[in-house]
N, C-alpha and C positions, 0 to 999 in steps of 0.2 A: 550743490544741492542734488543734482541728478545722480551723481556717483553714490552719495549716501543713501538715496532712495533705492537705487539698484542693489546696493549691499544689503539693505534691510529686506528687500524682496527675496534675495537669495537666502538670507538667514532664516526667514520665515519658511521658505520652501524646504530648506534642509531640516529644520525643526519638525515640520509636518512629516517628512519622510522618515525621520528617526522615530517619531511617536507612532506612526502607522506600522512601522516594522516592530516596534515594541508590543503593540497591541496584537499583532499576528503571532508574535512569540508567546504571548500570554494565553492564547486560546488554542486548544487542540480539537481537531475534528477526528473522532474515531469512527471509521466507516467499517462496520462489521458485515462480512459477506461470506459466501462459500462458492466454490467453483461449481458451475452447473446450475445455479439458481437462476431461473428466468427473470424473476423480479429484480435480482441483483444486477443482471445484465441491463435491464431497463434503467435502473437508477444510475449505474455506472455511465451509461450513455449521456445522461443529463449532467453528471458531475464532470465529465470529460469535455463538454462543449467549451471551446476556448474562452468565451467571455465568462462563463460560470466558473471555470477553473481559475481564471485570473481573479475574479471576485472573491472566491473562497481563500485563495492563497494570500490575498492582501489582509485577510482577517484571521486566518488560522493556519496552523501547521497541520497538514492532512496526513493521517496515519491509517493505512488500509490494513485490516485485520481479517485473515481467513479464519473463520471459527473452527475449521477442521485442521488448521495448521499446527504442526508440532514445533516449528521453528520459533526461536525466541525473538521477541520484538524488543529491541534495545531500550526504547523509551519506557516500556512497561516492565521490562525484565521478566516477562512471562511469555508463554506460547499463546497462540490464538485460542486454543481450547481453554486454557486457564483464564485468559482475559474475558472470554465470553461468559464464563461462570462468574468471575469477579464482578462484571458489570451487569449481570442478570439479563443477558441477551437471549431471548427465547425464540426469536425468529429473525430471518434476514430478508432484506437488508435492514440494518438498524444503524442510525447515525446518532452519535452522542457528541455534543460540543461541551468541552470542559475547560475550566480555568486552570492555570498552572498549579494553583493550590489544591486542585483535585475536586473542585465543586462542579457538579453537573449544572450546566447552564441551559441546555435544551436537549431533548431526546426526540428523535423522529423514527418511529417504528414503521417499517414498510416502505414501499416505493412510492414516490410522488412524481407527477409530471413536472416539467420545468417551471410552469407558472405557479403551481401550488408550493413547490419547494422554495421558490423565490419569495412568495408571500410569507411563508413561515419564517425563514431566516431573516428577512428584512424587518419583520415586525418584532421578533423576539430575541435576536442576538444583539448584545451591546455593540454600539458603534456602526451597525449596519444601516440604520435609518438615514444617516448622513450620506451614504454611498449613492452616487449618481445613478448607478445601475439599478438600485432598488427603486428610486423615484420613477425612473423610466419604465421598468418592467412590472413592478408591483403596484404602480399607481399610488404611491404614498405621497 
């Protein structure tokens, strides 16, 4: 009986890992910025914090887009300039969470501090409410 229970626990853990990876693959975080933007630097600092980076990577594929960039972004098949126009990004930083189907799930215009950013993503992004980090940091 112990061996079957252990196998069941491993199977559930593996299934959870596969499902969480699939969810991350289904959501894209488009982070629009430009080099020299002081607000972008503040937002980048928040996004690069190890725990925040880990949280985001568990739930989304992160794509950084320089709105002044001419280099093609393989995922979008467009340059940063073209992508900014397509997604109607009028200021930086702007973060857009999108489903694989291309539906916009959440748009965050401007820089937020760590707590405000966590509050927003934990409340409004699918799958984030269950995240332990959200419960601890955002008080959900």
